[in-house]
C-alpha positions in Angstrom: 24.5 50.6 -122.4 24.2 47.9 -119.9 26.1 44.6 -120.9 24.0 41.6 -121.3 23.9 39.3 -118.3 25.3 35.8 -118.5 22.6 33.1 -118.6 23.4 30.1 -116.5 21.0 28.0 -118.6 22.8 29.0 -121.8 26.2 28.4 -120.4 25.2 24.9 -119.2 23.7 24.0 -122.6 26.8 25.3 -124.5 29.0 23.3 -122.2 26.9 20.2 -122.9 26.5 20.7 -126.7 30.0 21.8 -127.4 31.5 18.3 -126.7 28.6 16.8 -128.6 29.4 18.9 -131.7 33.1 18.0 -131.4 32.1 14.4 -131.2 29.8 14.8 -134.2 32.6 16.3 -136.3 34.9 13.4 -135.3 32.2 10.8 -136.1 31.6 12.6 -139.4 35.3 12.6 -140.3 35.6 8.9 -139.4 32.3 8.1 -141.3 33.6 9.9 -144.4 36.7 7.8 -144.3 34.9 4.6 -143.6 32.2 5.2 -146.2 34.8 6.1 -148.9 36.7 2.9 -148.1 33.6 0.7 -148.2 32.4 2.2 -151.4 35.8 1.8 -153.1 36.4 -1.7 -151.9 32.9 -2.9 -152.9 33.2 -1.5 -156.4 36.8 -2.7 -156.7 35.6 -6.2 -156.0 33.2 -5.9 -159.0 36.1 -4.6 -161.1 38.1 -7.6 -160.0 35.3 -10.0 -160.9 35.0 -8.5 -164.3 38.8 -8.5 -164.7 39.1 -12.2 -163.8 36.2 -13.2 -166.0 38.1 -11.8 -169.0 41.4 -13.2 -167.9 40.0 -16.7 -167.6 39.1 -16.6 -171.3 42.6 -15.9 -172.6 44.0 -18.4 -175.1 46.7 -18.8 -177.8 45.8 -19.7 -181.3 48.4 -20.0 -184.1 50.9 -18.3 -181.8 48.6 -15.3 -181.2 46.8 -14.3 -178.0 43.0 -14.4 -178.4 40.2 -13.8 -175.9 36.6 -14.8 -176.0 35.0 -11.9 -174.3 32.2 -13.2 -172.0 29.0 -11.0 -171.8 28.8 -11.2 -168.1 32.3 -9.8 -167.7 31.1 -6.2 -168.5 27.5 -6.8 -167.6 28.3 -7.1 -163.9 29.5 -3.4 -164.0 26.2 -2.0 -165.2 24.6 0.5 -162.8 21.7 2.9 -162.7 24.0 5.8 -163.4 25.1 4.3 -166.7 28.8 4.4 -166.0 31.1 4.0 -169.0 33.1 0.8 -169.0 36.4 0.4 -170.8 38.7 -2.6 -171.2 42.0 -3.6 -172.8 43.8 -6.9 -173.4 47.3 -6.4 -174.6 50.5 -8.5 -175.1 54.0 -7.8 -176.3 52.7 -8.1 -179.8 50.3 -5.2 -179.1 46.7 -4.7 -178.2 44.5 -7.8 -178.6 41.1 -6.1 -178.0 39.6 -3.1 -176.3 40.7 0.5 -176.0 44.5 0.7 -176.9 44.9 4.1 -175.3 43.7 3.1 -171.9 46.5 4.3 -169.4 48.4 1.5 -167.8 51.2 3.5 -166.2 50.7 1.9 -162.8 51.2 -1.7 -164.1 55.0 -1.4 -163.8 54.7 -1.3 -160.0 52.0 -4.1 -159.8 52.8 -7.5 -158.4 52.6 -10.4 -160.9 49.2 -12.2 -160.7 47.6 -9.7 -158.3 45.1 -7.1 -159.5 46.3 -3.5 -159.2 43.9 -0.5 -158.7 44.3 3.2 -159.3 42.5 6.3 -160.2 43.1 8.1 -163.6 41.5 10.4 -166.1 40.4 8.9 -169.4 38.7 10.8 -172.2 38.0 13.7 -169.8 36.4 11.5 -167.2 37.6 10.4 -163.8 37.9 6.6 -163.9 38.9 3.7 -161.7 41.2 1.1 -163.3 41.9 -2.5 -162.4 44.6 -4.5 -164.2 46.3 -7.8 -163.8 49.3 -9.5 -165.6 48.3 -13.0 -166.5 50.6 -15.7 -167.9 49.2 -17.7 -170.8 50.6 -21.0 -172.0 52.4 -20.5 -175.3 53.3 -16.8 -174.7 56.6 -15.8 -173.1 55.6 -12.6 -171.3 52.4 -12.1 -169.3 49.3 -10.7 -171.0 47.8 -7.6 -169.3 44.1 -7.4 -168.8 42.6 -4.0 -167.7 39.1 -2.8 -166.9 38.1 0.8 -166.2 34.8 2.4 -165.2 33.8 6.0 -164.6 33.1 7.0 -161.0 29.5 8.1 -161.2 28.0 5.2 -159.3 30.8 5.4 -156.7 30.3 9.1 -156.1 26.6 8.8 -156.0 26.6 6.0 -153.4 29.2 7.7 -151.3 27.3 11.0 -151.4 24.1 9.3 -150.5 25.6 7.5 -147.5 27.3 10.7 -146.4 24.0 12.5 -146.6 22.3 9.9 -144.6 25.1 10.1 -142.0 24.8 13.8 -141.8 21.0 13.6 -141.4 21.4 11.0 -138.7 24.0 13.2 -136.9 21.8 16.3 -137.2 18.8 14.4 -135.8 20.9 13.1 -133.0 22.3 16.6 -132.1 18.7 18.0 -132.2 17.5 15.2 -129.9 20.4 15.7 -127.6 19.8 19.5 -127.6 16.1 19.0 -126.7 16.8 16.5 -124.1 19.6 18.7 -122.6 17.3 21.7 -122.6 14.6 19.7 -120.7 17.3 18.3 -118.3 18.7 21.8 -117.6 15.2 23.2 -117.0 14.5 20.4 -114.5 17.9 20.7 -113.0 17.6 24.4 -112.5 14.0 24.2 -111.2 15.1 24.3 -107.5 16.8 27.7 -108.2 13.5 28.9 -109.7 11.7 27.7 -106.5 14.3 29.5 -104.4 13.7 32.7 -106.4 9.9 32.3 -106.0 10.5 31.9 -102.2 12.3 35.2 -102.1 9.9 37.0 -104.4 6.9 35.8 -102.6 8.3 36.9 -99.2 9.2 40.3 -100.6 5.6 40.8 -101.8 3.8 39.3 -98.8 5.9 40.8 -95.9 9.3 42.4 -96.6 10.0 42.2 -92.9 9.9 38.4 -93.0 13.6 37.6 -92.4 13.2 33.9 -91.6 15.8 31.6 -93.2 14.9 30.2 -96.6 14.0 26.5 -97.0 17.1 24.9 -98.5 15.9 21.3 -98.3 15.4 21.1 -102.1 18.4 23.3 -103.1 21.1 21.3 -105.0 24.6 21.1 -103.6 26.0 23.3 -106.3 23.7 26.2 -105.4 24.0 25.7 -101.7 26.8 28.3 -101.3 24.8 31.4 -102.5 21.6 30.1 -100.8 23.5 29.8 -97.5 24.9 33.2 -98.0 21.4 34.6 -98.5 20.3 32.9 -95.3 23.4 34.4 -93.5 22.5 37.9 -94.8 18.9 37.4 -93.6 20.2 36.5 -90.2 22.5 39.6 -90.1 19.6 41.8 -91.2 17.3 40.2 -88.6 19.9 40.8 -85.9 20.5 44.4 -87.1 16.7 45.1 -87.2 16.3 43.6 -83.8 19.2 45.7 -82.5 17.8 48.8 -84.0 14.3 48.1 -82.6 15.7 47.4 -79.1 18.0 50.4 -79.4 15.1 52.7 -80.4 12.9 51.4 -77.5 15.7 51.8 -74.9 16.7 55.2 -76.2 13.2 56.5 -76.1 12.8 55.1 -72.6 16.1 56.7 -71.4 15.3 60.1 -73.0 11.8 60.2 -71.5 13.1 60.8 -67.9 15.2 63.9 -68.6 12.5 65.3 -70.9 9.9 64.8 -68.2 12.2 66.7 -65.8 12.6 69.6 -68.3 8.9 69.8 -68.9 8.0 69.8 -65.2 10.4 72.5 -64.3 9.6 74.6 -67.2 6.0 74.5 -66.0 7.1 75.6 -62.6 9.0 78.5 -64.0 5.9 79.6 -65.9 4.0 80.1 -62.7 4.5 83.7 -61.6 3.5 83.0 -58.1 6.2 80.3 -57.6 8.5 80.7 -54.6 11.9 82.2 -55.6 13.6 79.4 -53.9 11.5 76.9 -55.8 12.2 78.8 -59.0 16.0 78.5 -58.3 15.7 74.8 -57.5 13.7 74.4 -60.7 16.4 76.2 -62.7 19.1 73.9 -61.2 17.1 70.8 -62.0 16.3 72.1 -65.5 20.1 72.6 -66.1 20.9 69.1 -64.9 18.1 67.6 -67.0 19.3 69.4 -70.1 22.9 68.4 -69.4 21.9 64.8 -69.0 19.8 64.9 -72.1 22.7 66.5 -74.1 25.1 63.8 -72.7 22.7 61.0 -73.7 22.3 62.4 -77.2 26.0 62.8 -77.6 26.5 59.1 -76.5 23.7 58.0 -78.9 25.4 59.7 -81.8 28.8 58.3 -80.8 27.4 54.8 -80.7 25.6 55.3 -84.0 28.9 56.4 -85.7 30.8 53.5 -84.1 28.1 51.0 -85.3 28.4 52.4 -88.9 32.2 52.7 -89.0 34.2 50.3 -91.1 37.6 51.4 -89.7 40.0 48.7 -88.6 43.5 49.0 -87.1 45.0 47.9 -90.5 43.2 50.8 -92.2 44.2 53.5 -89.7 47.0 56.0 -89.6 50.3 55.8 -87.6 50.1 57.5 -84.2 51.6 57.5 -80.7 49.4 56.2 -78.0 51.0 58.6 -75.5 50.0 61.6 -77.7 46.4 60.3 -78.0 46.1 59.9 -74.2 47.5 63.4 -73.6 45.0 64.8 -76.0 42.1 63.1 -74.4 43.1 64.4 -70.9 43.7 67.9 -72.2 40.2 67.9 -73.7 38.5 66.8 -70.5 40.7 68.3 -67.7 38.4 71.4 -67.4 35.4 69.2 -66.8 36.9 67.0 -64.0 35.8 68.0 -60.5 38.5 69.9 -58.5 38.3 67.4 -55.7 39.0 64.4 -58.0 42.7 63.3 -58.1 43.7 62.3 -61.7 47.0 60.7 -62.3 48.5 59.8 -65.7 51.6 57.7 -66.1 53.0 56.8 -69.6 55.9 54.5 -68.7 57.4 54.2 -72.2 57.5 56.5 -75.2 56.8 56.1 -78.0 54.0 53.5 -78.2 53.5 53.3 -82.0 50.0 52.2 -83.2 48.2 52.1 -86.5 44.6 53.0 -85.7 41.9 55.5 -86.1 42.8 58.3 -83.6 39.2 59.8 -83.5 37.6 56.4 -82.4 40.6 55.6 -80.1 40.2 59.0 -78.4 36.5 58.4 -78.0 37.2 55.0 -76.4 39.7 56.4 -73.9 37.5 59.4 -73.2 34.5 57.3 -72.3 36.6 55.1 -70.0 38.0 58.3 -68.4 34.6 59.9 -68.0 33.2 56.7 -66.6 36.0 56.4 -64.0 35.7 60.1 -62.9 31.9 59.9 -62.6 31.9 56.7 -60.5 34.9 57.6 -58.4 32.7 60.2 -56.6 33.6 63.3 -54.7 37.2 63.2 -53.6 37.8 60.1 -55.7 41.0 59.0 -57.5 41.5 58.0 -61.1 44.8 56.6 -62.4 45.5 56.2 -66.1 48.6 54.2 -67.0 50.1 53.2 -70.4 53.0 50.7 -70.9 54.5 48.2 -73.3 54.0 44.4 -72.8 55.9 42.4 -75.5 54.5 43.4 -78.9 51.4 45.1 -77.4 50.5 48.3 -75.6 48.6 48.0 -72.4 46.4 50.8 -71.0 44.8 50.6 -67.6 42.1 53.0 -66.2 41.5 52.6 -62.5 39.1 54.4 -60.1 38.2 54.4 -56.5 34.5 54.0 -57.1 32.2 51.0 -56.1 33.5 48.8 -58.9 31.4 46.2 -60.7 30.6 42.8 -59.3 32.2 39.9 -61.2 28.9 38.5 -62.2 27.9 41.8 -63.9 31.2 42.6 -65.7 30.0 41.1 -69.1 26.5 42.5 -68.9 27.7 46.1 -68.5 28.8 46.1 -72.1 25.2 45.8 -73.2 23.5 48.9 -74.2 21.5 50.8 -71.5 22.4 48.2 -68.9 23.6 49.4 -65.5 25.0 47.4 -62.6 22.7 47.4 -59.6 25.4 48.9 -57.3 25.7 52.0 -59.6 22.0 52.9 -59.8 22.6 55.9 -57.5 24.9 57.6 -60.0 23.1 59.3 -62.9 23.8 57.7 -66.3 22.3 56.0 -69.3 24.3 52.8 -69.5 25.9 53.6 -72.8 29.5 54.5 -71.8 30.9 50.9 -71.6 28.9 49.7 -74.6 30.4 52.5 -76.7 33.8 51.4 -75.4 33.1 47.7 -76.4 31.9 48.6 -79.9 34.9 50.7 -80.6 37.3 48.2 -79.1 35.9 45.5 -81.4 36.3 47.7 -84.4 39.9 48.5 -83.6 40.8 44.9 -82.6 41.4 46.0 -79.0 40.8 43.5 -76.2 39.2 44.9 -73.0 38.9 43.3 -69.6 37.3 44.5 -66.4 38.4 43.5 -62.9 38.9 45.0 -59.5 41.6 47.6 -58.9 44.1 46.2 -56.4 45.3 49.7 -55.3 42.1 51.9 -55.4 39.5 49.2 -54.8 37.2 50.3 -57.6 37.0 49.2 -61.2 40.1 48.6 -63.4 39.6 48.5 -67.2 42.5 47.0 -69.1 43.0 47.6 -72.8 45.5 45.6 -74.9 46.3 46.7 -78.5 48.9 45.5 -80.9 51.9 47.8 -81.5 53.1 48.7 -84.9 56.5 48.7 -86.5 55.8 51.9 -88.3 57.1 55.0 -86.6 54.4 57.6 -85.9 55.0 61.1 -87.2 57.0 63.5 -85.1 58.1 60.6 -82.9 
């Protein structure tokens, strides 16, 4: 089962709403404490008012404490919830009036003359008590006045305020969520436009590899959008290279194929002169050989283009062994009148590389040198160490390459004007350049000081790893 893809819109909304929810929880906790404090203090003030109204009516008659209970004292505590109200006036002589079993345990810690407040349970109900110790002239010890009410009105008011706070927070979170959704939609609109650009181009013309318009793309999305444009550019270059390669290859292959067809036609004529038939066979053989060589070079170039091998991903080898293997493979095809010299000045020359591609590179350089050195020519291949690098030179006695043409000869199917008389397709040095770039080998072309022809110099990093059988 394919895992669900992450939604950027959902992730942005969650990142926006998560702090809002945390803030709402913090506001709710603070609101609860604030509302509880406000409700308690406001009702406590009413209790204090009732308490003081009773305390003001204390008096002493015939040595006894009496109180004229004012009607307003308990009336101010009336609420819609019909809370029960209890009171008590007591002295050392005992209760004066009220409910004698009202709990006064907290009065021992109360300060004289200041009302004290606490919560208690009375007759099975949660109540809030307020009490004060009041001195009355003619009585030695203070008289205690206490008033209590049940908590119905307090709880109702607190719950109502908390409910309103919760509704306000819920409405605020909902509004923030809607606004955040709209904002995210508008903020991600450039990405949708970019997606439509790509989709429209894919439907209208899949070959359209022009860069995308990034003028409206936000900064945060610029990296992937730029990467898409870079990919388009690489695809465009690869497509153009393939198109040019196909055109050049078809042009190069047309000539040997025409030669083959023409001479096959001559051979079909029974009346053809024997000498002409022999010449036709020789030309046919040369054309087939040239076509075979061209196809081999095209396949080699295609493999080199597709290869992802680098020197860091190769295997340990000795450059001297690779050179000897290349010469052994090609020695039979070198003309007898061509003088080939090979000099490996130091052994071993350890490398970490792809031996197949390295052999192809050296083989193409050697084939090129032998072909252009001509009849009776000379070719010198030398390998040596220079610091932390191995240096290979391949020199020939051919016409060389003018300095102005030395960069262009690495282009596919390009041939220097002074080499047009030698058969070839212009792929040898381009294969060498492609492989050299893959293997991180630098190649330079100049004039051979000893043989007067072309000198190709390869420079490749040596490895500290010892090749096998070294």
